[in-house]
NUDRENFI-847051 format. One record per residue (C-alpha): residue number from 1; x, y, z. Coordinates in steps of 0.001 Angstrom, whole numbers, padded with zeros to 6 digits. Layout:
REC    k        x        y        z
REC  NUM        X        Y        Z
...
***
This chain:
REC    k        x        y        z
REC    1   000000   000000   000000
REC    2   002819   002406   000854
REC    3   005226   001178  -001818
REC    4   005463   004421  -003772
REC    5   005508   006895  -000883
REC    6   008987   008339  -000308
REC    7   008169   011740   001250
REC    8   004943   011627   003265
REC    9   003805   014907   004812
REC   10   001345   015072   007700
REC   11  -000630   017988   009181
REC   12  -001947   016699   012515
REC   13  -004490   017877   015056
REC   14  -002176   020295   016927
REC   15  -001883   022216   013642
REC   16  -005627   022773   013606
REC   17  -005793   023485   017325
REC   18  -002911   025936   017132
REC   19  -003152   027410   013651
REC   20  -006634   027082   012204
REC   21  -008116   028725   015273
REC   22  -005748   031667   014936
REC   23  -003169   032122   012194
REC   24  -004597   030044   009343
REC   25  -008051   031254   010353
REC   26  -006854   034787   009689
REC   27  -005144   033824   006420
REC   28  -008199   031970   005126
REC   29  -010286   035020   005942
REC   30  -007986   037045   003715
REC   31  -008349   034501   000907
REC   32  -012162   034569   001211
REC   33  -012044   038358   001093
REC   34  -009957   038150  -002057
REC   35  -012551   035831  -003612
REC   36  -015355   038310  -002899
REC   37  -013350   041270  -004203
REC   38  -011936   039516  -007236
REC   39  -015230   038024  -008383
REC   40  -016556   039499  -011639
REC   41  -020176   040492  -011333
REC   42  -021787   040638  -014780
REC   43  -024215   043297  -015942
REC   44  -027760   041975  -015802
REC   45  -030664   042962  -018025
REC   46  -034312   042002  -017760
REC   47  -037869   043129  -018221
REC   48  -041149   042806  -016410
REC   49  -044733   043689  -017380
REC   50  -046435   046002  -014898
REC   51  -050174   046644  -015080
REC   52  -049993   050360  -014305
REC   53  -046843   051450  -016152
REC   54  -046603   048980  -018988
REC   55  -043375   047107  -019735
REC   56  -040471   047773  -017326
REC   57  -037009   047213  -018776
REC   58  -034014   047380  -016460
REC   59  -030281   046799  -016272
REC   60  -027984   046363  -013253
REC   61  -024609   047744  -014256
REC   62  -021083   048137  -012830
REC   63  -021692   046035  -009738
REC   64  -018834   046376  -007231
REC   65  -018231   045315  -003643
REC   66  -017206   047699  -000863
REC   67  -016660   047747   002934
REC   68  -016118   043990   003105
REC   69  -015583   042428   006521
REC   70  -015764   038881   007880
REC   71  -016919   038221   011402
REC   72  -015910   034644   012155
REC   73  -014609   031519   010460
REC   74  -014504   027937   011702
REC   75  -012867   024790   010306
REC   76  -013443   021094   010691
REC   77  -011594   018076   009340
REC   78  -014079   015632   007813
REC   79  -012830   012069   007571
REC   80  -012278   010751   004032
REC   81  -013783   013956   002590
REC   82  -011943   017208   003199
REC   83  -012241   020392   005225
REC   84  -015499   022047   006239
REC   85  -015300   025831   006366
REC   86  -018012   027998   007936
REC   87  -017708   031746   007357
REC   88  -020274   033736   009299
REC   89  -021353   037359   009400
REC   90  -019842   038508   006119
REC   91  -020761   042166   005804
REC   92  -020515   043917   002442
REC   93  -021977   046791   000474
REC   94  -022663   046203  -003215
REC   95  -022759   049329  -005365
REC   96  -023908   049781  -008925
REC   97  -026231   051583  -011299
REC   98  -029797   050789  -012341
REC   99  -030879   051861  -015798
REC  100  -034547   051404  -016438
REC  101  -037332   052481  -018736
REC  102  -041073   051916  -018726
REC  103  -044068   052845  -020802
REC  104  -045932   051700  -023876
REC  105  -045752   051992  -027633
REC  106  -046929   055615  -027327
REC  107  -044432   056886  -024745
REC  108  -041390   055689  -022820
REC  109  -039717   057124  -019714
REC  110  -036078   056278  -018942
REC  111  -033894   056874  -015857
REC  112  -030553   055942  -014345
REC  113  -030073   055600  -010572
REC  114  -027052   054680  -008466
REC  115  -027821   052132  -005768
REC  116  -026301   050385  -002789
REC  117  -027234   047092  -001176
REC  118  -026247   046440   002416
REC  119  -025821   042708   002993
REC  120  -025130   040162   005709
REC  121  -024105   036715   004463
REC  122  -023099   033362   005924
REC  123  -020939   031090   003778
REC  124  -020510   027322   004086
REC  125  -017869   025518   002003
REC  126  -017546   021746   002014
REC  127  -014165   021362   000333
REC  128  -013062   017966  -000941
REC  129  -009374   017129  -001312
REC  130  -008243   014834  -004093
REC  131  -005230   013985  -006258
REC  132  -005292   015780  -009584
REC  133  -002437   016024  -012089
REC  134   000089   014931  -009481
REC  135  -000986   017569  -006967
REC  136  -003303   017846  -004001
REC  137  -006322   019712  -005335
REC  138  -009400   021143  -003660
REC  139  -012953   020985  -004956
REC  140  -015048   023709  -003292
REC  141  -018037   023493  -005612
REC  142  -020188   022441  -002638
REC  143  -020670   026053  -001598
REC  144  -023716   027659  -000030
REC  145  -024474   031330   000699
REC  146  -027231   032337   003109
REC  147  -028385   035952   003007
REC  148  -029586   037368   006310
REC  149  -029877   040914   005065
REC  150  -030281   042589   001679
REC  151  -031280   046215   002083
REC  152  -031624   048353  -001054
REC  153  -030703   052017  -000914
REC  154  -031460   054022  -004037
REC  155  -029693   057288  -004811
REC  156  -030411   059363  -001724
REC  157  -033732   057538  -001369
REC  158  -035323   060450  -003254
REC  159  -036979   058348  -005932
REC  160  -040702   057561  -005672
REC  161  -041615   054833  -003236
REC  162  -043128   052609  -005900
REC  163  -039838   052516  -007809
REC  164  -037999   051398  -004702
REC  165  -040575   048736  -003925
REC  166  -040424   047326  -007456
REC  167  -036648   047231  -007594
REC  168  -036289   045872  -004069
REC  169  -038008   042692  -005191
REC  170  -036198   042533  -008530
REC  171  -032715   043362  -007250
REC  172  -032750   041249  -004090
REC  173  -033889   038183  -006051
REC  174  -031316   038795  -008776
REC  175  -028509   039556  -006314
REC  176  -029042   036298  -004458
REC  177  -028523   034345  -007683
REC  178  -025691   036411  -009107
REC  179  -023643   036813  -005919
REC  180  -023980   033147  -004965
REC  181  -022975   031966  -008430
REC  182  -020027   034304  -008787
REC  183  -018685   034005  -005237
REC  184  -018800   030200  -005210
REC  185  -017225   030124  -008662
REC  186  -014452   032493  -007550
REC  187  -013786   030564  -004324
REC  188  -013368   027359  -006334
REC  189  -011016   029175  -008696
REC  190  -008997   030686  -005832
REC  191  -008798   027264  -004131
REC  192  -007334   025774  -007315
REC  193  -004852   028624  -007614
REC  194  -003905   028325  -003930
REC  195  -003302   024565  -004188
REC  196  -001148   025161  -007278
REC  197   000699   028003  -005554
REC  198   001517   025948  -002448
REC  199   002785   023031  -004555
REC  200   004897   025311  -006757
REC  201   006326   027069  -003686
REC  202   007292   023699  -002171
REC  203   008876   022590  -005465
REC  204   010868   025822  -005666
REC  205   012098   025288  -002107
REC  206   013346   021811  -003060
REC  207   015240   022977  -006125
REC  208   018534   024694  -006745
REC  209   020159   025100  -010121
REC  210   019748   021916  -012120
REC  211   018804   019848  -009059
REC  212   015119   019388  -008321
REC  213   012915   017091  -006271
REC  214   009674   015872  -007816
REC  215   007087   016067  -005024
REC  216   004080   015137  -007124
REC  217   001523   013276  -005013
REC  218   001193   009543  -005543
REC  219  -002357   009131  -004251
REC  220  -005264   011058  -002761
REC  221  -004540   012502   000683
REC  222  -005631   010562   003742
REC  223  -008022   012615   005870
REC  224  -009150   011786   009385
REC  225  -010697   013901   012116
REC  226  -007167   014454   013496
REC  227  -004843   014878   010536
REC  228  -004292   015220   006790
REC  229  -001560   013055   005305
REC  230  -000236   013378   001759
REC  231   002242   011115  -000046
REC  232   004840   012509  -002445
REC  233   007241   010934  -004937
REC  234   010484   012417  -003621
REC  235   012294   011637  -006878
REC  236   015435   013646  -007637
REC  237   015931   015038  -011136
REC  238   019236   016341  -012448
REC  239   020078   017322  -016024
REC  240   017102   015443  -017399
REC  241   017642   012212  -015458
REC  242   015373   011056  -012638
REC  243   016198   008787  -009736
REC  244   014518   005402  -009479
REC  245   013213   003950  -006225
REC  246   011907   000396  -006030
REC  247   010310   000353  -002576
REC  248   009572   002426   000498
REC  249   009868   001556   004181
REC  250   007163   004033   005155
REC  251   004378   003061   007494
REC  252   001840   005527   008996
REC  253   002689   004234   012477
REC  254   006070   005954   012115
REC  255   004347   009350   012431
REC  256   002994   010783   015652
REC  257   000173   013256   016198
REC  258   001781   015366   018928
REC  259   003293   017964   016573
REC  260   001687   020145   013929
REC  261   003727   019221   010869
REC  262   005656   016068   009987
REC  263   007941   015251   007055
REC  264   009182   011707   006466
REC  265   012207   011547   004136
REC  266   013792   008250   003159
REC  267   017392   007438   002310
REC  268   016062   006654  -001177
REC  269   015527   010387  -001621
REC  270   018633   011602   000222
REC  271   021108   009363  -001650
REC  272   020095   010608  -005139
REC  273   020368   014160  -003790
REC  274   023963   013426  -002753
REC  275   024692   011944  -006170
REC  276   023209   014952  -007970
REC  277   025232   017361  -005798
REC  278   028376   015326  -006538
REC  279   027718   015329  -010286
REC  280   027066   019073  -010119
REC  281   030527   019668  -008668
REC  282   029350   020881  -005280
REC  283   031740   018868  -003128
REC  284   034865   020876  -003990
REC  285   036649   023384  -001755
REC  286   039822   025463  -002063
REC  287   041388   026849   001136
REC  288   044201   029384   001227
REC  289   045592   032396   003082
REC  290   044889   032999   006762
REC  291   042038   030528   006645
REC  292   044514   027778   005736
REC  293   047115   028761   008340
REC  294   044465   028910   011050
REC  295   043278   025472   009999
REC  296   046641   023845   010765
REC  297   047049   025450   014182
REC  298   045064   022594   015716
REC  299   047275   020270   017759
REC  300   047256   016612   016737
REC  301   048642   013538   018495
REC  302   051295   012981   015849
REC  303   054011   015473   014941
REC  304   053439   017435   011747
REC  305   055699   016207   008922
REC  306   058439   018590   007794
REC  307   056989   018473   004280
REC  308   053832   020168   005568
REC  309   055792   022756   007512
REC  310   057697   023747   004380
REC  311   054504   023859   002352
REC  312   052708   026048   004906
REC  313   055651   028495   004984
REC  314   055872   028654   001190
REC  315   054421   031429  -000940
REC  316   050642   031199  -001465
REC  317   050004   027645  -000186
REC  318   046725   026205  -001432
REC  319   044766   023193  -000205
REC  320   042297   021659  -002631
REC  321   039881   019030  -001421
REC  322   037005   017263  -003085
REC  323   035030   014066  -002996
REC  324   036724   011522  -005241
REC  325   033727   009192  -005117
REC  326   029972   009538  -004983
REC  327   029085   009856  -001281
REC  328   026823   007124   000044
REC  329   024588   007602   003061
REC  330   022403   005489   005281
REC  331   020380   006472   008325
REC  332   020078   004681   011655
REC  333   018895   005779   015070
REC  334   022473   006964   015721
REC  335   022345   009486   012862
REC  336   022993   009670   009147
REC  337   026255   007978   008143
REC  338   028063   009289   005075
REC  339   030965   007436   003437
REC  340   033121   008817   000628
REC  341   036688   008922  -000640
REC  342   038155   012332   000116
REC  343   040898   013654  -002147
REC  344   043361   016254  -000851
REC  345   045957   018133  -002869
REC  346   048543   020464  -001356
REC  347   049954   022922  -003875
REC  348   050529   026599  -004545
REC  349   048135   029197  -005860
REC  350   050813   030130  -008400
REC  351   050254   028739  -011859
REC  352   052423   025903  -013233
REC  353   053429   024779  -009738
REC  354   053381   020990  -009256
REC  355   051490   019601  -006237
REC  356   053494   019114  -003070
REC  357   051337   016224  -001971
REC  358   048248   014385  -003144
REC  359   046438   011625  -001294
REC  360   043033   009973  -001011
REC  361   041464   008493   002099
REC  362   038138   006914   002848
REC  363   036137   008986   005295
REC  364   033051   007876   007186
REC  365   031147   010320   009378
REC  366   027920   010180   011361
REC  367   025880   013372   011214
REC  368   022964   014501   013362
REC  369   021170   017645   012210
REC  370   019154   020179   014157
REC  371   017694   023606   013479
REC  372   017577   026509   015928
REC  373   017414   030285   015685
REC  374   016934   029942   011920
REC  375   020294   028188   011513
REC  376   021140   024618   010535
REC  377   023398   022844   013044
REC  378   025359   019709   012081
REC  379   026931   017560   014801
REC  380   029479   015240   013263
REC  381   031657   012359   014481
REC  382   034195   010435   012425
REC  383   035876   007062   012728
REC  384   039141   007041   014621
REC  385   042181   007252   012305
REC  386   045859   006950   013176
REC  387   048361   008381   010687
REC  388   048923   012123   010771
REC  389   047277   012879   007437
REC  390   044313   010675   008218
REC  391   043985   012232   011666
REC  392   044167   015637   010035
REC  393   041306   014669   007749
REC  394   039236   013572   010731
REC  395   039964   016380   013185
REC  396   040715   019230   010812
REC  397   039202   018405   007429
REC  398   035827   017077   008547
REC  399   035378   019928   011027
REC  400   036260   022429   008308
REC  401   033798   020888   005873
REC  402   031058   021110   008508
REC  403   031966   024751   009163
REC  404   031335   025451   005466
REC  405   028241   023289   005144
REC  406   026307   024796   008065
REC  407   026221   028424   006850
REC  408   025997   027533   003163
REC  409   023085   025133   003609
REC  410   021418   027665   005927
REC  411   021895   030367   003281
REC  412   020500   028047   000597
REC  413   017381   027331   002674
REC  414   016955   031017   003447
REC  415   017176   031867  -000252
REC  416   014105   029668  -000632
REC  417   012332   031553   002174
REC  418   012672   029140   005114
REC  419   013695   031955   007478
REC  420   010310   033595   006888
REC  421   008559   030673   008595
REC  422   008164   030634   012352
REC  423   009422   027104   013064
REC  424   008671   026151   016669
REC  425   010881   023526   018337
REC  426   011823   021672   015133
REC  427   013154   018155   015632
REC  428   015202   016048   013204
REC  429   015028   012413   014286
REC  430   017082   009786   012425
REC  431   015556   006317   012178
REC  432   016459   003156   010289
REC  433   016295   004115   006609
REC  434   014644   007500   006996
REC  435   014665   010860   008762
REC  436   011597   012264   010513
REC  437   011302   016058   010693
REC  438   008558   017384   012944
REC  439   007673   020800   014281
REC  440   005004   023321   015100
REC  441   004981   026393   012925
REC  442   003394   029719   012155
REC  443   001938   030281   008683
REC  444   004168   032856   006904
REC  445   002412   036101   006060
REC  446   004699   036666   003065
REC  447   003260   033592   001323
REC  448  -000263   034945   001631
REC  449   000825   038359   000350
REC  450   002579   036787  -002642
REC  451  -000384   034518  -003356
REC  452  -002904   037362  -003208
REC  453  -000666   039509  -005418
REC  454  -000528   036793  -008084
REC  455  -004236   036041  -007747
REC  456  -005372   039640  -008031
REC  457  -002988   040686  -010810
***
């Protein structure tokens, strides 16, 4: 059943307790407002036979919405269906122009009047979540508007009472149909755009240069009264090639419900990422100048060879290091182990200078990751090595690599906007064959602003 799920994502009940009652509640209110304001209200024409004035022809033109406010919104997870959304006490003023004429074949009288309609509306949306085109999509066509107030105000209320009475009936009936149809249509459209926007934002976060992660969903999301769980491919693409995964060790029991958001990432996703980064030339580092001299100030158990002393005192010493093999990783409860062959070349920054020393050594490290104060932290231990150069790799080289990786990976994640999220007590827990990332979080306002900007443009 779970064979093709490599990156499950779970929003559990604390998310709804914490966020939907506050932050997401507020954000959804903004989206509903956008739907009301962005809806296109068509001009409406009609006619009605009146016994005392003849045939009445009318048109409702330039209908716009003003002074929109939303009183309260509530959410409910509905098992195997989706999310129920109740929006109550929506207050809005609709403004427009009435053009009308009445009379007979002998004479016709025509007028144009500006009007306002004060309204109070409740909105119920029974959204269904499903898998469409590789993405989690929302169907909000089950949408119902209830009007508790529709009060017509004609221009200054100076027109004859009979005109107001006639148009009160006509306009209120017409407005109920038009507003319901257009608002529900716009909400469904905005829901589609929002689902697309969230998926695209996640895909952008998991991409850099030519390296991307395909997070298309593999099946419809699982919905219970406590959580929503979606399953994603987690396939790495690089320069037109895509990783292949034959099986997944995922089981829903591996996720808990005590945190708001959970990500389950298997070694089958992490290993292709390492391979793509290797092929893209990202595991290469040159060290020189004061940075290099400071690096070799660390005391080691063995004496430093004279060859290294001469090299360090030479003009423009340069240390080049890179991974000479594709790194391989595997995760256990102790952490994520990474094994690779490290190549080190000692030379000079001057051109046409032969290397002083070149060697390769197999390095195996165990890494545990954490995230605090919007910074990635990597705790690393390496196997014990004996010879000076091998000990230098362990105690100097590995530590130096980590000192580069932490800020550069943090910067990469921040480029994708991670620092704009309020991540609360994030935990990275290594398990056998996968890593579980869980946290509480605050919905980022910048995402809503960007979404509304794109939607309303």
